[in-house]
C-alpha angles and dihedrals in degrees: 000000000000122000109202098187122050139134096217101131109106125249102351105097141355092301124077107004096200142000093275090057089050092052091048089052091048092053092049091049093052090048088058094052098262115142100167131041129186105214108222113182118185118268128192095351093135093264108049135039116188115171128199098259093051092047092050091052093050092047092053092048093049094047089052091052093046089054091050091050091046092236108155098225133114122210120207126190124260142139138218105223118199103218113265132164097243098052093116090052088051090051091051090051091052095248098116117082114206120211110282088339090293127127091264119104131184120237120190124196123207110267096246105042149005116244115246092239095053098105092049092050093047089052093048091051090054092048087055090055096257124126112219119212116196108218123223098347088168088071096053112101096207092052090048089056095039109029091163088076091059090045090056091050093050091043087055093056106273118132128213139208126209126205122249092223090056090062093047091054096248091132094045139270097288094056092043091052094048091048089054091049090053090054093047092049094048090244097132134057108181139047115203139160105238082201117181100174142344096267125044095003101036129153101266088179095128092053093045093049090052090048093051094047093047095048102033107017136238094301092066091045089052090049092058098041094045093049090055089053092047090051093051089049091050093243133135113276128229116263134184123206106277119235129202116250109238111239094226088065090061098051091090091059097067 
């Protein structure tokens, strides 16, 4: 299994604080059936800046240590970009690290809102040949209240990734319910851990996979796992026709 969103690189954001934390996370990942992780440290979120060259160096160092420790896990480079207006300029300057050196790039919205320029930026990224993936939209309060906005983004070509812990209920019932609605409306394309440690922000992938298979069947599970493989291989992902989420379905959330 491939985990496309994880804060496993040591000492560069609010994920693993040191190499020992990284190794603990690696062991937990392997125990959950994960053999490949895309390391996605925060970038430009107001607290952390992690540029491509630094990420590449950290990935090489961690892979070397994993080999020495005989932990059967491969780390690939990535980046979790908080949305900012100059992201294309950053890409041109070689500061933006795409996921596994593919054309896919993570875009994170602030928790409480979606910037007014988001749709324009997502379009501009696609024109440039990049494929934006909105991370954890199920945890964004504006999208919960106005899911039509996410529908329009997905309908215009943007992909999304939901968090395993959201589906297990670790972030609460409202977020779990909205995550399920995104799956049912074909508004998400990836399932990933967004793990930061082995305790309060652990992988939860094994639990989430069981939840998906139980609730939606093996086809949906295959959809998520295959899309992660296609991303790593730089290929086009599977998509189903997105559907709007009817507002009446959300009334129970608030």
